[in-house]
C-alpha positions as CSV (number, residue, x, y, z in Angstrom):
1,M,162.5,0.5,38.0
2,L,166.1,0.5,39.7
3,S,166.5,0.0,43.4
4,P,168.6,3.8,44.7
5,A,171.1,2.2,45.7
6,A,171.3,-0.3,42.4
7,A,171.1,3.3,40.5
8,L,173.8,5.2,41.9
9,A,175.5,2.1,41.1
10,A,174.8,1.7,37.5
11,D,175.5,6.2,37.7
12,F,179.4,5.1,38.4
13,N,179.8,2.0,36.2
14,T,181.8,3.3,33.5
15,G,182.9,-0.2,32.7
16,G,186.4,1.0,32.6
17,P,188.5,-1.8,35.2
18,D,190.1,1.0,37.3
19,I,186.5,2.1,38.7
20,P,185.9,0.1,41.9
21,I,182.7,2.0,43.3
22,A,179.7,0.2,40.5
23,S,181.5,-3.8,41.4
24,E,181.2,-2.7,45.6
25,E,178.3,-1.5,45.2
26,E,176.7,-4.6,43.3
27,E,178.5,-6.8,46.1
28,R,177.1,-4.9,49.0
29,V,173.8,-5.0,47.5
30,G,173.5,-8.7,46.6
31,V,174.8,-9.4,50.5
32,I,171.0,-7.0,51.8
33,R,169.0,-9.4,48.9
34,G,170.4,-12.6,50.5
35,K,169.9,-11.5,53.9
36,L,166.1,-9.9,52.8
37,H,165.6,-14.1,51.8
38,D,166.1,-15.2,54.5
39,W,163.4,-12.9,56.2
40,K,160.4,-15.3,56.6
41,V,157.4,-12.6,57.0
42,T,152.8,-13.8,56.8
43,A,150.3,-11.0,56.7
44,G,146.7,-10.9,56.7
45,F,143.7,-10.7,58.8
46,G,141.5,-11.9,61.7
47,A,138.6,-10.8,64.0
48,V,138.6,-12.5,67.3
49,Y,135.7,-12.8,69.5
50,L,136.5,-12.1,73.4
51,P,136.0,-10.4,77.0
52,E,135.3,-6.7,76.5
53,Y,138.7,-7.4,80.0
54,E,139.1,-10.2,81.5
55,G,136.7,-10.8,84.3
56,S,134.0,-9.6,81.7
57,D,130.7,-11.3,81.1
58,E,129.8,-9.5,78.3
59,Y,132.3,-9.9,75.4
60,E,133.2,-7.7,71.5
61,V,134.0,-8.8,68.3
62,Q,137.8,-6.9,67.6
63,P,139.8,-7.0,64.5
64,F,142.9,-7.4,64.3
65,P,146.2,-7.8,62.4
66,L,148.0,-10.9,61.6
67,V,151.6,-10.5,61.1
68,S,154.6,-12.8,61.7
69,A,158.1,-12.6,60.5
70,Q,161.3,-14.7,61.0
71,F,164.6,-13.9,60.2
72,G,167.4,-16.5,60.3
73,D,166.7,-19.7,63.4
74,R,166.7,-16.7,66.2
75,V,165.0,-13.4,66.0
76,F,161.2,-13.6,65.5
77,L,158.3,-11.3,65.2
78,D,154.1,-11.8,65.7
79,T,151.6,-10.6,67.2
80,D,153.1,-11.3,71.1
81,G,156.1,-9.6,70.6
82,L,160.2,-10.0,69.7
83,K,162.0,-12.9,70.5
84,V,164.9,-13.3,70.3
85,D,166.9,-16.4,70.9
86,L,170.0,-16.8,72.5
87,W,170.6,-20.3,73.0
88,K,169.7,-23.0,71.9
89,Q,171.2,-26.6,71.8
90,S,169.5,-30.5,72.2
91,G,165.5,-29.4,72.3
92,F,166.4,-26.5,75.0
93,R,166.2,-23.0,74.5
94,F,166.7,-19.7,76.1
95,A,165.3,-16.2,74.3
96,I,164.9,-12.6,75.2
97,T,161.5,-10.9,74.6
98,G,159.6,-7.7,74.4
99,G,156.3,-6.7,73.5
100,A,153.2,-4.0,74.8
101,D,151.1,-4.0,77.8
102,L,148.0,-2.3,75.9
103,G,146.4,-1.7,79.9
104,R,143.0,-0.6,79.6
105,K,140.8,1.7,79.7
106,E,137.4,2.6,82.2
107,D,134.7,2.8,79.3
108,D,135.8,-0.6,78.0
109,S,132.7,-1.6,80.1
110,Y,130.4,-0.8,82.5
111,Y,131.7,-2.3,85.4
112,L,134.5,-0.6,85.2
113,R,133.7,3.2,85.9
114,G,135.1,4.4,88.5
115,L,138.6,2.3,88.5
116,G,140.3,4.5,85.5
117,D,142.6,3.8,82.9
118,I,145.8,0.8,83.2
119,D,148.0,3.2,81.6
120,P,149.5,1.0,78.7
121,G,153.3,0.1,79.2
122,G,156.3,-1.7,77.6
123,V,157.0,-5.5,78.5
124,V,160.7,-7.4,78.7
125,G,160.8,-10.3,79.7
126,G,162.9,-14.0,79.2
127,L,162.2,-17.5,77.4
128,V,163.2,-20.7,78.7
129,S,161.6,-24.0,76.6
130,F,162.7,-27.8,75.7
131,E,161.3,-29.1,72.7
132,T,160.7,-32.7,72.2
133,G,159.1,-34.3,69.2
134,P,155.5,-32.7,69.3
135,F,155.4,-31.3,72.5
136,E,157.1,-28.0,74.4
137,F,157.2,-27.1,77.9
138,Y,158.1,-23.8,78.4
139,A,158.0,-20.2,81.2
140,A,158.0,-17.0,80.4
141,L,158.6,-14.6,83.0
142,D,158.0,-10.8,81.9
143,K,157.8,-7.1,83.4
144,T,156.0,-4.3,82.4
145,I,157.5,-0.8,82.1
146,G,154.4,1.8,82.8
147,G,151.3,1.0,83.4
148,S,150.4,-1.2,86.0
149,E,154.7,-1.9,86.5
150,G,153.9,-6.0,87.5
151,L,155.4,-8.7,86.7
152,T,153.7,-12.0,85.3
153,G,155.2,-16.1,84.8
154,T,153.4,-18.1,82.5
155,V,154.9,-22.6,82.2
156,G,152.5,-24.0,79.8
157,T,153.1,-27.2,76.6
158,K,152.4,-27.2,74.2
159,A,151.5,-29.8,71.7
160,S,151.3,-29.8,67.5
161,Y,150.8,-32.7,64.5
162,Q,150.4,-32.2,60.7
163,Y,148.1,-33.8,58.8
164,E,148.2,-33.4,55.1
165,R,146.9,-29.7,54.6
166,F,146.1,-29.4,58.6
167,I,148.1,-28.2,61.5
168,F,146.5,-28.8,64.5
169,S,147.8,-28.0,67.6
170,A,147.3,-27.5,71.8
171,D,148.0,-25.7,74.1
172,L,147.3,-25.1,78.3
173,S,149.2,-23.3,80.5
174,G,148.8,-21.2,83.7
175,T,149.6,-16.9,84.6
176,W,151.2,-16.8,87.8
177,A,151.2,-12.3,88.4
178,D,152.4,-10.1,91.5
179,D,150.9,-8.2,93.7
180,K,151.2,-5.0,91.4
181,H,149.8,-6.4,88.2
182,M,146.7,-7.9,90.8
183,E,146.2,-4.9,92.1
184,S,146.5,-3.3,89.2
185,Y,143.2,-5.5,87.8
186,F,141.5,-6.6,90.7
187,G,142.0,-4.3,92.8
188,I,139.9,-1.9,94.1
189,N,141.6,0.2,96.8
190,A,139.4,3.2,98.9
191,A,138.8,6.1,95.5
192,Q,138.2,3.9,93.2
193,S,135.7,2.7,95.5
194,A,134.8,5.7,96.3
195,R,133.6,6.4,93.0
196,S,132.4,3.3,91.7
197,G,130.8,2.2,93.6
198,L,132.3,-0.6,94.0
199,A,133.3,-2.3,98.0
200,E,137.4,-2.3,98.9
201,Y,139.7,-5.0,97.8
202,E,142.6,-6.2,97.9
203,A,144.6,-8.5,95.8
204,G,147.8,-9.6,95.9
205,A,150.0,-12.1,94.5
206,G,149.1,-16.0,93.5
207,F,148.1,-17.6,90.3
208,K,145.4,-15.2,88.0
209,R,144.4,-18.0,85.7
210,V,144.8,-21.3,83.9
211,D,144.8,-21.4,80.2
212,I,143.7,-24.0,77.3
213,K,143.8,-23.2,73.8
214,G,142.9,-25.4,70.2
215,T,144.3,-24.5,66.7
216,I,143.7,-25.5,63.9
217,T,145.2,-24.0,61.0
218,Y,144.7,-25.3,56.9
219,L,147.5,-24.4,54.0
220,W,145.0,-23.5,51.5
221,T,147.4,-22.9,48.9
222,E,151.0,-22.8,48.5
223,H,150.6,-18.9,50.0
224,W,147.5,-18.7,51.4
225,M,146.8,-20.5,55.0
226,V,143.4,-20.1,56.8
227,T,143.7,-20.5,60.6
228,G,140.7,-20.9,63.4
229,A,141.1,-21.3,67.2
230,A,139.7,-21.7,69.9
231,G,139.6,-22.1,73.5
232,A,138.9,-20.3,77.8
233,G,141.0,-18.9,80.3
234,F,139.8,-19.8,83.7
235,L,140.3,-16.5,86.2
236,L,141.9,-18.2,89.8
237,G,142.6,-16.9,93.6
238,D,142.3,-13.4,94.6
239,A,141.7,-12.8,90.2
240,K,138.2,-14.8,90.9
241,D,137.2,-13.2,93.2
242,S,137.7,-9.7,92.4
243,P,134.1,-7.2,92.7
244,I,134.8,-6.5,88.8
245,V,134.6,-10.5,87.5
246,K,131.4,-11.5,86.1
247,E,132.3,-14.4,85.4
248,D,135.3,-16.8,85.9
249,V,135.2,-18.7,82.5
250,Q,136.2,-16.3,79.9
251,P,136.6,-17.9,76.2
252,F,137.6,-16.7,73.4
253,A,137.6,-17.5,69.6
254,M,139.0,-16.6,66.6
255,L,139.3,-16.7,62.7
256,G,141.9,-15.6,60.1
257,V,143.8,-14.9,57.4
258,N,147.6,-15.6,56.3
259,Y,149.7,-15.0,52.8
260,R,153.1,-16.8,53.5
261,F,155.7,-14.0,51.4
């Protein structure tokens, strides 16, 4: 079956040397196909075991899609959002980022009843990193538009190593949050206190957590990959002391299967 563009070109292609439309269409379609070959796409599915909300001592298993795409050397899309490299040189990288903050529902847990929902919002930000050998050092700043209207910053380091069909990686990071983010997710105002029965609590800006994560990817075939990850987050400061936090150590685990096109 011909693509619409190819079919349109074929309709005009009578073979006469004085009809340039067909050759122009063929050239345009060829350029598009060439650009599509620059895409590196993987897609799959997985399941993650994680707390019901940040600070919960009860856990749940959630299915989620595993999708990532890379166009050329500068545009990346994955479950974290979109990254566009603006500058790369000698291991240094500066990128702009975009994504989403899914917010929180008060019916996610019994302990959140009366606190109200935190609406979803869009996230825009920037990323600076330096890569040397198997190590990468990075810092990111993200602003939520809508929802909490909060600002968060993350600093961390990653390391990766490949042995035959296995790829091992580790990530250690710390996350800072401003007043708006902390008040939305960990604070309790007078109205929320009256509805929930929890004491009023003011959460201020500061480092809210440290995370450590390990990942193993097995290159099953040329196209199929199996990935497992596990780690934990450790709540700090005003986040740790919030009345809604029932457990300050937040473990998680993930298992997924991907197909690389």
